[in-house]
N, C-alpha and C positions, 0 to 999 in steps of 0.2 A: 473465309467462307470455303473449304478444299471443293475444287471440281466436281463434278459430278465422274464416278468410274463407267467406263465401257461395258460394254457385256464383255468383250476379250479383257479387259483388263481383272473383271472379277474372277473368269474362270481362271485368269495366270494365277491371282492370288490363293487361289481355290486350289490347283491342283499342287503350288509350292507348297501349301499348307500338309497338304497329304504326300509329299516326297520328305517333308521333312518328321512326318510320321514313318518314316521308315517303308513306305508304300508306292509302286510305280504303277504307269498304267500298262494294262496291254490291251490289248483288241480280241474279240473274240468272235467266232462267225458260226451261228448257228442254222439249222435248217430251216428254211422259210416255210413256217405252217400255210399259208398262203396260195404255194407252190401245187398246180397241177397232180395231181399223182399222192401228195403227202398223206393224204385219209386212208388212201386204197397200200400204201408203204407201211404204215405205222399198223395197218390191223395183219399185214402179212406178216409182219416182226413177230406179231402179239400170239397170232397161229401156230410161229414155230415155237417159240416161248414155252406157251401152254400143251403142245405138244411134248416138248421137252422134261417137262414138268411130268406130265402124266406118265410118262415113259421111262424117267432116272430115279429111283428112289432117292438115292444120294443127294440129288437136289434139293428135295425138302429138306434134308438133316442139312445141309450144310445152310440154307436159308432160314433154319430153325436157331442152328451154331451163330450167326451173324446177327441175328436178331438180339439173341439174350446179350454176343458180346456190345453189340450198342447199348443195351438196356442198363450193362454193367457199366460199364463208360461212362454213359447219361445219371447214373445213380451217384457214382463218384462226383462227379462235377457238381452235381447238386448240394452235395453232403460238404465237398469244398465250400459251396457259397455262403451257408447256412451256417459254419464256423465261424 
């Protein structure tokens, strides 16, 4: 019977398998949602985006065009899976 693997060995095996699939590990840093002031900064940025949206008619046109483009690509992907 084989000796039980350690956690480190299981992680190494999993990472090797992912690398064999052509993937590579990366580290991503994201804002800490628990940090003081995070919610206030979110509200500030949301207010700026809302003000821009209300004052720039081209922004809503851009948003609609982007949504239509995404929907078109999703429809094409779904059609490809159905064939």
